[in-house]
C-alpha positions, -999 to 999 in steps of 0.1 A, spaced: 1 1 3 13 32 -7 18 60 10 -12 79 -8 -38 48 -2 -25 51 28 -37 84 36 -67 82 17 -75 55 36 -72 71 71 -89 99 62 -119 83 53 -120 62 80 -111 93 101 -142 108 95 -163 79 97 -175 78 62 -182 43 44 -164 38 9 -196 45 -14 -200 78 -1 -182 94 -27 -199 95 -50 -206 128 -57 -168 132 -67 -182 101 -92 -161 77 -75 -177 45 -71 -173 22 -36 -151 -1 -62 -132 20 -73 -126 39 -39 -113 6 -27 -92 1 -54 -75 34 -49 -70 23 -11 -55 -8 -25 -27 8 -41 -47 -12 -72 -50 20 -92 -47 61 -86 -72 86 -94 -65 114 -129 -52 147 -112 -82 165 -115 -98 136 -92 -67 138 -67 -76 179 -66 -111 171 -61 -103 148 -29 -75 171 -19 -100 200 -19 -124 177 5 -99 163 28 -87 200 27 -51 183 30 -28 192 7 -17 176 -28 19 174 -17 13 159 20 -14 136 1 12 121 -18 44 124 0 37 122 39 20 100 61 -9 121 78 -15 96 103 20 98 118 27 134 116 -7 142 124 -16 168 93 -43 184 110 -67 200 76 -59 229 60 -80 257 68 -88 281 38 -114 313 34 -128 292 8 -128 259 29 -165 245 42 -165 249 78 -158 217 102 -193 203 104 -200 203 68 -175 170 70 -189 162 104 -227 162 84 -220 151 53 -240 115 54 -275 134 69 -267 156 39 -265 131 15 -297 112 31 -314 151 27 -304 148 -10 -315 109 -14 -351 124 0 -354 155 -23 -345 141 -55 -376 112 -49 -399 147 -40 -385 162 -74 -388 128 -94 -426 126 -82 -433 157 -83 -419 160 -121 -440 131 -128 -476 153 -115 -461 181 -140 -458 161 -167 -501 148 -166 -508 191 -162 -488 199 -189 -508 171 -211 -545 183 -191 -534 219 -200 -522 203 -239 -563 187 -243 -577 221 -231 -558 239 -257 -568 214 -282 -604 214 -266 -619 242 -286 -651 244 -260 -631 244 -235 -643 211 -219 -619 180 -219 -628 143 -211 -640 130 -174 -603 115 -169 -586 148 -177 -614 169 -154 -604 141 -125 -567 151 -130 -573 188 -133 -597 190 -99 -569 164 -81 -546 192 -93 -562 225 -83 
């Protein structure tokens, strides 16, 4: 296991994160596991994103034993507050819930669009019973 792999694993575990909690960076569970095992390494652009997330310089990530040297995250003006890392799982759960709600709303909007189209096409302003109930339910 190389120093990058060791550091990555240490940082993830020290924050209580699981392998599958890095999909927001585009890293699947298996890929993250391969990084930690030293089987593969991320491209430079992804390494930069991982480094930003953990707030550790790329030099420290690649050249130093972060755990042994007790290197702490770099705090900059643009860095998220420490609580952002601690509440990461909660944020993911909220986003998953919101995604489900948005999908449901999109389906309802699709039905309403169909009803509106039917209303526009009907010169008398009346639609079939099925559409009437859709409009009534939407109101």
